NULOBA-898535 format. One record per residue (C-alpha): x, y, z; residue number from 1. Coordinates in Angstrom, 1 decimal. Layout:
BEGIN
[[X, Y, Z], NUM],
...
% end
This chain:
BEGIN
[[-78.4, 192.0, 350.6], 1],
[[-75.7, 191.7, 353.4], 2],
[[-72.5, 191.0, 352.1], 3],
[[-69.7, 188.0, 353.8], 4],
[[-68.2, 189.1, 356.8], 5],
[[-64.7, 188.3, 358.2], 6],
[[-64.8, 185.0, 355.6], 7],
[[-68.9, 184.4, 356.5], 8],
[[-71.3, 183.5, 353.7], 9],
[[-73.9, 186.2, 353.2], 10],
[[-76.8, 186.3, 354.6], 11],
[[-80.5, 186.6, 352.3], 12],
[[-84.0, 186.8, 352.7], 13],
[[-86.2, 184.8, 350.4], 14],
[[-86.8, 187.7, 348.0], 15],
[[-83.1, 189.2, 348.2], 16],
[[-82.1, 185.4, 347.0], 17],
[[-84.8, 185.6, 344.8], 18],
[[-83.7, 188.9, 343.0], 19],
[[-80.3, 187.6, 343.0], 20],
[[-80.8, 184.4, 340.9], 21],
[[-83.6, 186.2, 338.7], 22],
[[-81.2, 188.4, 337.7], 23],
[[-78.6, 185.4, 336.8], 24],
[[-81.4, 183.8, 334.7], 25],
[[-81.9, 186.6, 333.1], 26],
[[-78.4, 187.6, 332.2], 27],
[[-77.6, 183.6, 331.1], 28],
[[-80.6, 182.4, 330.7], 29],
[[-82.3, 179.7, 332.5], 30],
[[-80.9, 176.8, 330.6], 31],
[[-77.6, 178.0, 330.4], 32],
[[-77.5, 178.8, 334.3], 33],
[[-76.5, 176.1, 336.5], 34],
[[-76.4, 176.1, 339.9], 35],
[[-72.3, 176.5, 340.0], 36],
[[-73.2, 180.2, 338.2], 37],
[[-76.4, 180.9, 341.1], 38],
[[-73.7, 179.5, 344.2], 39],
[[-71.5, 182.1, 342.6], 40],
[[-73.3, 184.8, 342.2], 41],
[[-74.5, 184.3, 345.8], 42],
[[-71.2, 183.8, 347.2], 43],
[[-72.3, 180.6, 349.2], 44],
[[-71.1, 177.2, 348.5], 45],
[[-73.5, 174.7, 346.2], 46],
[[-73.9, 172.9, 349.2], 47],
[[-75.3, 175.8, 351.3], 48],
[[-77.5, 176.5, 348.2], 49],
[[-78.8, 172.7, 347.9], 50],
[[-79.4, 172.7, 351.9], 51],
[[-82.7, 175.5, 351.2], 52],
[[-83.5, 174.4, 347.7], 53],
[[-83.7, 171.4, 345.6], 54],
[[-82.4, 173.0, 342.8], 55],
[[-82.7, 175.9, 339.7], 56],
[[-86.2, 174.3, 339.3], 57],
[[-87.7, 175.2, 342.6], 58],
[[-85.9, 178.7, 342.6], 59],
[[-87.7, 179.6, 338.9], 60],
[[-91.0, 177.9, 340.8], 61],
[[-90.1, 180.4, 343.7], 62],
[[-90.0, 183.2, 341.5], 63],
[[-93.1, 182.9, 338.7], 64],
[[-95.3, 181.7, 342.0], 65],
[[-94.2, 185.4, 344.0], 66],
[[-95.2, 187.2, 340.5], 67],
[[-98.3, 185.4, 339.6], 68],
[[-99.5, 185.4, 343.7], 69],
[[-98.7, 189.5, 342.9], 70],
[[-100.6, 190.0, 340.1], 71],
[[-103.7, 188.0, 341.4], 72],
[[-103.4, 190.0, 344.6], 73],
[[-104.5, 193.0, 342.4], 74],
[[-108.0, 191.0, 341.7], 75],
[[-108.9, 191.6, 345.3], 76],
[[-108.3, 195.7, 345.3], 77],
[[-111.2, 198.0, 346.2], 78],
[[-111.3, 199.3, 342.7], 79],
[[-114.5, 201.5, 342.8], 80],
[[-118.5, 200.6, 342.4], 81],
[[-118.2, 200.9, 338.5], 82],
[[-117.2, 197.3, 336.6], 83],
[[-115.0, 199.8, 334.1], 84],
[[-113.3, 201.9, 337.0], 85],
[[-112.9, 198.1, 338.4], 86],
[[-111.6, 196.7, 335.2], 87],
[[-109.1, 200.1, 334.9], 88],
[[-107.9, 199.6, 338.3], 89],
[[-107.4, 196.0, 337.6], 90],
[[-105.3, 196.6, 334.3], 91],
[[-103.2, 200.0, 336.0], 92],
[[-102.1, 197.5, 338.7], 93],
[[-101.4, 194.9, 336.5], 94],
[[-98.9, 197.0, 334.7], 95],
[[-97.4, 198.1, 338.0], 96],
[[-96.9, 194.8, 338.9], 97],
[[-95.2, 193.6, 335.8], 98],
[[-93.1, 196.2, 335.5], 99],
[[-92.1, 195.5, 339.4], 100],
[[-91.5, 191.9, 338.8], 101],
[[-90.4, 192.0, 335.1], 102],
[[-87.6, 189.8, 335.7], 103],
% end
């Protein structure tokens, strides 16, 4: 993540922004997190956050979608010819994805 330089607000990639938002959701809880909290955590003005998303519901949806897409992608990975090998691969990779996407 980049930090503010010379008074300019920081710039975030989608993944970086979701990482910050997810951290705040985990620390405060989704219901207790306001858009003001998210703006403060990102260093952006609240209006700048609203320029890119409609609200915290959209941010939650984006985070959940990213995690689910990663889980579904595991099903398409090559995993051997036997069904048991494929099942073992799916279980192992799913655990890896869940650990990576835990927040």
